[in-house]
N, C-alpha and C positions, 0 to 999 in steps of 0.2 A: 411789865416794868420798864421804866425809862432811865437809861444810863448815859451819862456824859463822860466820855474819856477825855482827860485833860493831859496833854503831852506836848513837849517841845518839838517832837518829830513824829512823822508818820510815813511809812513806806507805802508806795513808791514815790510819794510827793516830795518828801525831804527827809533824809535820814543820815545817821553816822554809823549805825550798827544795829545790834540786836534789839534795843529798845524800839526803834522805828519799825523793825520787822514785826514785833509783837503787836504794836498798836495798829499796824496795817493789816493784820491777819485775824486776831482774836475777835474783833467786832463782826467779821463776816460769819464766823461760827456761832456767835451769840444771836445774830439775826436769824440764822437757820433754826434755832430752837425757840424763836418767837419773841425775843427781847428787842425793844426799840433802842438801839444803840447809835450814838452820834459821837463825833470827835471834835475837840477844840484844839487848835494849834496856832501859834503865831504865824503871821504872814511874813515869813522870811524872804530875803531877796531871791532865793532860789524858786520861790513859789509865785513870783509876780506874773509870770507868763501863763500860769494855769488858768483856763477859762473859768470864770466865777460869776455868780449872781450877787450883786450888792444889795444889802438890806438898807432901807431908807433911814432907819433910826440908828445912829451910832451910840456907843456907851461911853460915859465919861466918869472919872473919879480922880481923887487926889492921891498922889504918892509923894512923900516928902513935902516940899513947899509948892509943888506945881500940880496943876490939873491936866490930866492927859485924856485925849479923846481917841477912841479906837473905832475904826470903821470895820463893820462886820460883813463878810462875804462868805459864800458857800460854793462847794463843788461836791462831787460824789466820789467816793473811794473807787478806785479802778474796777470796772466790770461788776459794779454792785449798786445797790440803792442806799448805801450807808452815807449819810451826809457828813461832810467835813466842813466845819466852820473855821474861818480864819479871822483873827483879830489883827488889823493893820494899824501900825503906828510907825512912821518912817524913822523917828528919832530913836526908838528902841529896837526895831527889828529889821530895818532896811539896810543890812550889812552882810558882807560875805561871811558865812560860817554861822553855826547855831550857838556855840558856846565860846568860840575863840577864833582868832585869825593867826597869821604868821608871827604876830607879836606876843601871842599868849592869850590867856583867858580875858574876856571883856571885863573891864573894871566895874561896869554897872550891872553885872549879872544878877545881883540880888534884886535890884529894881526891876529888871526884866522878868525875873521869876515871880515877884509879887504881882506884876502886871498881868501875867498869864493866869495866875491863881485867882486874883480878884475879878478878872474878866469872866472867869468860869461862873462865878456867883452872880454876876450882873448880866450874863448873856441872855437870860430869858426876857429881859426888858426890850431887847432888840428883835429877837426871833419869835417870841410868843410861845415857845415850847419850854415846858418845865421839867427838869430832871428830878428824879427821885434819888438816884445814886450818882454821886460824883466820884469817878474812878481816876485818881491821880497817879501819875507815873514818875517815879524817881524824884530827885531833889528839886528840880526846877518847877515841878507842879505840886510839891508836897504841902506847901502852905495853903492850898485850896481847902484842906480839911479844917484849918484854923479859921479861915474866913467864913466857912459854913457855920462853925460853932459860935462865932461872934454874933451871927444874926439868926441863929436857929429858932429863937422864940418868935420871930416874925413870920415864919412859914405857916401856911394854913394846911400844909400836907406833911406827911412823914418824909423826912429826908435822911440820908446816911452817906457816909464816905468810906471809900476803900483806897488804901495806899499800897501800890505794888512797888516793892524794892527789887529793881533789876540788878543792881550791883551796889552793895553797901559801901564799897570803897569811895564812891563819889557822893559827897554829902552836902556840898554847897555851904562853905564856911566863910562868914563875913563878919562885920562889926556890929556893935550895939546900935550905933547910929543908923546902920542899914535897917535894923529891926524897927527903929522908930519911924523910918520913912514909910513903913507899911501901913501905919495908923491902926494896926491891930491893938487890942486892949493890952495895956502895959502888964497886966497880970499874966499874960501869956509868956512873958519872959521868966526866967528862973529855971530851977532844976526840973520842974514838971512841964516845962515848955520848950522854948527855942534856945535857951542858953546851954552851952556845952563848953566847959573849960574857959569860961569868960567870954566866949565869942558866940555869934549867931550861927546856928547850925540848922539849915532849912530841913534836912532830912529828919533830924531828931524832933523838930517841931511837928512834922507830919506824923511821925511815929506816935507822939504823945496825943495828938488830936484826932487821928483817924478812928472811925468806928470799928473798922476791921483792917487787918494788915495781911498782905500776901507777899510771898516771894516765889521765885520761878522754878523751884524744885523742892521736894520734901526734905532731901538731905541738907540742902543749903538752909532751910528753915530751922533745922536743928543746929547746924554749925554756927550760925550767926549769933546764937545765944551764948557762945563760949568766948573766952578771951582770945583764943587763937584766931578766930575768924570774925569776931565782933567789931573790929575796926574802931574800938573805943565806945561803941554804942550798945554793948552787950547787956548792960544793966537796964537800959530802957527797953530792950527787946525781951529781957526776962520779965520785966514788970508787965509787959503787954503780951506775954506768951500765950495766954488763954484766947487771944484774938488773932493770933498769927497762924496762917495756913500756908503750906507749901504746895503749889500747883505747878506741875511740870509743863513747860512750854511745848507747843507743837510746832509743826512746820506746814507750810502751804504745799501739800503733796501734789497739787495740780501744776504748780509752778516748778517744783523740784521733782520732775518725772524723767528719769534717764531713758525711758522708752520713746519719749517724744521731744527731748531737748534739742533744739536746733543748733546749740553751741557744740554738740558732740559730733565727732567723725563717725561714730558707730552707735547704734541704739542698743541699750542694755536692758534685757529682760531677765527675770529670775530664772526661767527655764533654760535659757541659753546664754547665761551671763558671761561664760568664758569667751564666747565669740566676740561679743560687743566690747568686753573689757580688753581683749587682746588688740583690737583695732584702736581703741582709745589710748592704750598704753603706748603702742608703737607711734601713734601720731604725736603724743606728748613728748616722747623721746626725740623724735625728729624735730619738733618745734624748737626744742632747746639744745639741739646738737648733742644730746646724750648718746652714749653707745646703744645701738639698736640690739639689745639683748633681752629677749622675752623671759629668760630664766633667771634674770637678776631682779631681786625684790626692789620695787620702787616705792619710796616713802614720800608722802605729800604733806605739805604744811600750808594752810591758809589762815593767817592770823595777824593780829596786831603784834608788834614786837615791843613788849615791855614786861616788867617784872612779873606781873600776874600770870602771864602765859607760859613762863618757865622755859622758854626756848634758849635761854643762856645755858641751860643744862645740856642741850643738844650741841651747842657750840663747843663745849668742853670735851665731848666724846667723839666728835666727828673724825678727828685724826685717827683714833683707834678703830673706829668703824671702817674707815677707808682702808686701813691696813689689814684688818682681821676679818673682814666679811665681804661678801658680794652684795653690794647695795648701791642704790642711787637715791638722790634727794632732789625734790623740786620745792622751793620755798617761795611763797607769795606773801608779802606783808610789808608793813612800814611801822615806824615808831621810833624806838630808841636808836640814836645815830650810831652808837657803838655796835649794836647788833646788826644794823643795816650794813655797815662797813665790813664787819667780820664775815657775815654770810656771803657778801659780794666777793671778798678776797678769796674765800674758800672756793667759790665757783670759778674764779679766774685761774686759780692754781690747779683745779681738778675739773676741767670743762666737760669731760665725758661722764663724770660721776655726780656732779652737783650743778644745779641751775637755780638762780635767784632772780626774782623780779620784785623790785622795790615799788610799792604803791598798792593799789587795789584795782582789780579788773574782774567784773562779775563773770564774764564768759570764760576767762582764764581760770577763775576759781572752779567753775563747773568742769572744765577740762581736767583740772588736777584731781577733783573728786572722782571723776570717771576713769582717769588714766593711772592712778596710783593703786598699788596693792594694799598699802597700809597708810593710815592717816594719823599723824602725831599731834597729841594735845597734852603735853606734860605740865598742865596748869598747876600753880601753887594753890589757887582756889578757882572755882568755876561755878557761878550761881546756877546756870542751867547748861549753857552751851548749845548752840544750834549746829555748829560745824560738824560735830560727830554724828548728828542726825542726818545731815546732808550726805556725809561720807558713806554711812551705812546704806542709805537709799541708793547710792551710786556704786555700791559694791566694793567700797574701800574699807577694810577692817580697821576700826579705831583702836588706838593705843593711848590711854589716858591715865591721869593720876586718879586715885580713888578719893574723889572729893565732889561735893555738890551734885550737879546734874549729870556729871560723867558717871558717878557711882549709881545713879538712878536709871541710866540708859544702857550702860555697858555690862553685859554678863561676861565676866572674865574667863578666859580659857586656861585650864580646863574647868568646867563648871560641875562636872559629874552628872549632869542631867541632859547632856547633848543639846543644851540651849545656848552655848557660848556664841557670842557675836563680836568679841574683841578681847582686848587685854587691859588690865588695870595694874598699877603698881602703887605702893604705899608711900614711900619716902621721896620727897622732892629733892633728890640728890643725883649727881651725874651717874653714880653707881646704880641707883635704882632704875634710872631710865635705860642705862646700858644693858642691864640684865633683862628687862622686858623686851627690848628690841631684839636681843639674841633669841629670846623665846619665840618671837614672831618669825625670825629668820629660820628657826628650826621648823616651825609649822609650814613655812613656805616650801620647804623641801619635801613635805608630805602632801602632794597635790590633792589627793582625794579628801583628806582631812581639811586642808585649806579651803577647797571648794565648798565643803559643808559649812564651815564657819562663815564664809562669805554669803552663802545662801541664807543662813540664819540672820545675818546682818540686814540683808535686803528685805527679808520678810517682816522685820520689826516695823510696826506702824507707829507713826508719830502724828496722827491726825489731831486737829484742834477740837474735835467733837467732845472728847473726854474732858479736856480742860474747860471748855465752855460750860459744861454741865456743873462742874465744880465751882466755877465763878458764879453761876446763877444761884447756887446754894449760898455762897458767901454774900451775895447781894441781899438775899432773903434774910439772912442773919443780921446784916447791917441795918435793915429796916425793922428789926425786932419782930419779924413774922415767924 
């Protein structure tokens, strides 16, 4: 089978988060099981210095009142034979940022999204390779599914489309005029197409037009069909429920290997985890001038700081935790300016108990996973979550809300089956988070039991192999086989 991934980002070439990580990892696993997988991505400014081979034949098509030309080039995904094709157009893509800059979202994002999606359909004219499955990722690639349907009758082969929803919150909402600029059939507008509450909704259009739909965990696939988690698109998702599959994301276990990670001061192996963890914890405490106290529980956070992630709940209970428990906190993240400022102020007032680093640093993130005893993810919703998987791999016991991929990966203590690998709590309230943190602190006092839970966490496997096999089945369904 020949599969073309269509995505605005692909790690490690250009990424903003989990979407890029998935697009950079899943094709490797699909290749391992015999599928011919390739990736299409815009030639963002960040990609200009990547060595590439230019195809002699560009592709051109109209958007709005203009005709755009896209130069096609290719490289290989790091340490693999997976081709990555770039579509280059300086007017649309040669700018800092994928979706936005310091001024906010790019005003022509709808046009840029249609350009990526239309280019996916036109790509074979330049490279001579014909995809059977077009696998679109999130709102910026979602209209690929509609462009395929618009010309499906012209194909001399079976073709199908799969749309993966990585986060339903981000939908790509624009105007009716933006829809007209796509030159898609006008019948694709309306309740059964791209229209949602009078506006263009790219993700909804993809949901309506994709042959099959996936999202990034089984629980999230069920949640998004409800009013609570559906972000206004629950009716469309209920309508397509028979074609919606939840497939849990994996992680690159070779990249995230605490026994070989050069970013760590001590190597962490399951059999001797306490030795490596002690070294990493001490080093992390020293790096941030926290009190060098091995018997104080250290809680780590690596996260974007905004409403979904629920870290405002932590802000509300930190004073109580500082007063009523022996605990330390290291927070790495950025986003909401109020949360950035609040965490920084707590760190300034409590320098031996709290450390804050605003921004993102991959090596620091790894040191936090390795040096912390517990890892906090109090998300209001979490489609899959990769951070709890990284944390478990590095011996940090996750504490998460019972939602989405957190519910699918964390076996809450006590499980009654000696399989516990973390803690879950139900209500996204300060009280709910406070109660579960105190349960974790109680476990920390029982070292033998604590070590057993940590061992369970480290033994949990999150390889992409299982996910790849499920995607392969979904592709087969999409082709009607």
